[in-house]
C-alpha positions in Angstrom: 52.7 166.2 141.7 54.7 168.3 139.2 52.2 169.1 136.5 54.9 170.3 134.1 55.9 166.6 133.8 52.3 165.7 132.9 51.2 168.1 130.2 48.0 166.2 129.3 46.8 166.2 132.9 47.7 169.9 133.2 45.6 170.7 130.1 42.6 168.7 131.4 42.8 170.6 134.7 43.1 173.9 132.9 40.0 173.1 130.9 38.1 172.1 134.0 39.1 175.3 135.7 38.0 177.4 132.8 34.7 175.5 132.5 34.0 175.8 136.2 33.8 172.1 137.0 37.0 172.3 139.1 35.7 173.3 142.5 36.6 173.5 146.2 40.0 172.6 147.4 41.1 171.3 143.9 40.3 174.7 142.4 42.3 176.5 145.1 45.3 174.2 144.7 45.2 174.8 140.9 45.2 178.6 141.4 48.1 178.4 143.9 50.1 176.3 141.4 49.2 178.5 138.5 50.5 181.6 140.3 54.0 180.1 140.2 53.6 178.3 136.8 53.3 180.6 133.7 52.6 177.6 131.4 49.6 176.5 133.5 48.3 180.1 133.6 48.6 180.3 129.8 46.7 177.0 129.5 43.8 178.2 131.6 43.6 181.5 129.6 43.6 179.6 126.3 40.7 177.4 127.5 38.8 180.5 128.7 39.2 182.0 125.2 38.0 178.8 123.6 34.9 178.5 125.8 34.1 182.2 125.5 34.0 181.8 121.7 31.7 178.7 122.0 29.1 180.7 123.9 28.4 182.5 120.6 27.2 179.2 119.1 23.7 177.9 119.6 22.8 174.2 119.6 19.8 173.0 117.7 16.6 173.0 119.8 13.1 171.8 119.0 10.3 174.2 119.9 9.0 173.4 123.4 5.4 172.8 124.4 5.2 176.4 125.8 5.6 177.7 122.2 2.6 175.9 121.0 0.6 176.9 124.0 1.4 180.6 123.4 0.3 180.2 119.7 -3.0 178.5 120.7 -3.7 181.3 123.3 -3.0 184.0 120.8 -5.4 182.4 118.3 -8.1 182.0 120.9 -7.7 185.7 121.8 -8.0 186.7 118.2 -11.1 184.5 117.8 -12.7 186.0 120.9 -12.0 189.6 119.6 -13.5 188.8 116.2 -16.6 187.2 117.9 -17.2 190.4 119.9 -16.9 192.6 116.9 -19.6 192.8 114.1 -19.3 189.9 111.7 -17.8 190.7 108.3 -18.0 187.4 106.6 -16.5 184.0 107.2 -14.0 184.5 104.4 -12.2 187.2 106.3 -12.2 185.2 109.6 -10.7 182.1 107.8 -8.1 184.2 106.1 -6.8 185.8 109.3 -6.9 182.6 111.2 -4.8 180.9 108.5 -2.5 183.9 108.4 -1.9 183.8 112.2 -1.2 180.1 112.1 1.1 180.4 109.1 3.0 183.3 110.8 3.5 181.3 113.9 4.6 178.2 112.0 7.0 180.3 109.8 8.6 181.8 112.9 9.2 178.4 114.4 10.7 177.1 111.1 12.9 180.1 110.8 14.2 179.7 114.4 14.9 176.0 113.9 16.6 176.5 110.6 18.8 179.4 111.8 19.8 177.5 114.9 20.7 174.4 112.9 22.6 175.9 110.0 24.2 178.6 112.3 25.5 176.1 114.8 26.8 173.7 112.1 28.5 176.3 109.9 29.8 178.5 112.8 31.2 175.5 114.7 33.3 174.6 111.6 34.4 178.0 110.5 34.5 180.1 113.7 36.1 177.8 116.2 39.9 178.5 116.4 42.4 175.7 116.1 45.1 176.8 118.6 48.6 175.4 117.6 51.0 177.6 119.6 50.7 179.6 122.8 53.1 182.0 124.5 52.7 184.0 127.7 54.8 187.1 127.6 56.0 188.7 130.8 57.4 192.0 131.7 60.7 192.6 133.6 58.9 191.9 136.9 57.6 188.5 135.7 54.0 189.8 135.6 51.9 188.5 132.7 51.6 191.2 130.0 50.5 189.6 126.8 48.9 186.2 125.8 49.8 185.2 122.3 48.1 182.2 120.5 48.2 181.0 116.9 45.0 179.9 115.2 46.1 177.5 112.4 42.5 177.3 111.0 42.5 181.0 110.1 46.2 181.7 109.9 46.0 184.3 112.6 48.0 185.3 115.6 45.8 186.5 118.5 47.3 188.8 121.0 45.5 189.7 124.2 46.7 192.4 126.5 46.7 191.3 130.1 48.4 194.2 131.9 47.8 197.9 132.0 50.7 198.9 129.8 49.9 201.3 127.0 52.5 202.6 124.6 52.9 206.4 124.3 51.8 208.4 121.3 54.3 208.1 118.5 55.4 204.6 119.5 54.3 201.1 118.5 54.7 197.6 119.9 56.2 195.0 117.6 56.0 191.2 117.9 59.2 189.2 117.2 59.9 185.5 116.8 63.2 184.4 118.4 64.5 181.4 116.4 67.6 179.7 117.9 70.9 180.8 116.4 69.2 183.4 114.1 68.2 187.0 114.1 64.8 188.0 115.4 62.0 188.0 112.8 59.2 190.5 112.9 55.7 189.0 113.1 53.9 192.4 112.8 53.1 195.6 114.6 50.7 195.3 117.5 47.7 197.7 117.4 46.4 199.5 120.4 43.3 197.4 121.1 42.8 194.9 123.9 42.7 192.0 121.4 44.8 192.3 118.2 44.9 189.9 115.2 47.9 189.5 113.0 48.1 187.4 109.8 50.8 184.7 110.1 51.7 181.3 108.7 52.5 178.3 110.8 56.0 178.1 109.3 56.8 181.4 111.0 56.3 179.9 114.4 57.6 176.4 113.8 60.9 175.7 115.7 60.6 179.1 117.5 61.1 178.6 121.2 60.3 182.2 122.3 58.5 185.4 121.3 59.2 189.0 122.4 57.7 192.4 122.0 59.7 195.6 121.6 58.9 199.3 121.8 59.5 200.8 118.4 58.8 204.1 116.6 55.3 204.5 115.2 54.8 201.9 112.5 57.5 199.5 113.7 61.2 198.9 113.1 62.7 199.4 109.6 62.0 196.4 107.4 64.8 193.8 107.3 66.3 194.8 110.6 65.8 193.7 114.2 64.4 195.5 117.2 65.6 199.1 117.6 64.0 199.8 120.9 63.9 198.1 124.3 62.3 194.6 124.7 59.4 195.0 127.0 57.8 191.5 127.1 59.2 188.1 126.5 58.1 184.5 126.9 58.4 180.9 125.9 56.3 179.5 123.0 54.9 176.0 123.3 52.3 173.7 121.6 49.3 172.6 123.8 48.9 168.8 124.1 45.8 168.7 122.0 47.5 170.8 119.3 50.1 168.0 119.0 47.3 165.5 118.4 45.4 167.6 116.0 48.4 168.4 113.9 48.7 164.7 112.9 45.1 164.7 111.6 44.1 165.9 108.1 42.4 169.3 107.9 38.6 169.0 107.6 37.2 170.0 104.2 35.4 173.2 105.3 33.9 174.1 101.9 32.4 170.6 101.5 30.9 170.8 105.0 29.4 174.2 104.3 27.8 172.8 101.1 26.4 169.8 103.0 25.0 172.0 105.8 23.5 174.3 103.2 21.8 171.3 101.4 20.4 170.1 104.7 19.1 173.6 105.4 17.4 173.7 102.0 15.8 170.3 102.6 14.4 171.6 105.9 13.0 174.7 104.2 11.3 172.6 101.5 9.8 170.2 104.0 8.5 173.1 106.1 6.9 174.6 102.9 5.2 171.4 102.1 3.7 171.2 105.7 2.6 174.8 105.4 0.8 174.1 102.1 -0.9 171.1 103.6 -2.2 173.3 106.6 -3.5 176.0 104.3 -5.1 173.5 101.8 -9.0 174.1 102.1 
């Protein structure tokens, strides 16, 4: 089957490959096809980037029974230590017992609240919305740079894949290659492994290819085209899921953050009420 004629199937296979659920012979066949298909390689790399970003998020979890067991054991050990020491009054014992219980409960509340609000807010604000992808190759057709556009943050993300490093006194510059028009600069590429450039979606719309040239330090003169050799070049395309998401309205991030903050405040107030009930004599 020619996967280039079935982009949605190719995207699902790339996602399964990056996730690790594509195994055995199917995984080996995918790798063999990807070696000859730059679009399929780019799709797999895009999904790997997405999944690596998701590992930073934590889903909400309720404290397990082992947490309560450890708290109970710690309280018993403290009670045994106080029983072995000379008694200093029941008021002191009650205070430290309540303080230990309150501290353990506060730690659990803090963990649950941080996991809940962090997962909700980070999932909305940190997850990229990839609209365009380009795999740039060198003159030997070897992958050199993966370029993706995050529409949620208005950012071009460039990841170096090869070992090329520009010499001192030179810079790499990214260019959009619109049909029938002069190349347009998208920014100077820094020396890091992953580089972020601010860009608007209009700068990439109707642009079938991207290129990177070697320029004097700081880039080519403003208003002109490339002055040095073109080192990397590749086709730009929209992933299948980007075509679907482009038709949907953008989610109101500010409203979602306010709603998540309100939910977090309610959790904090409820936890405070429970704590007061525990400490009530």
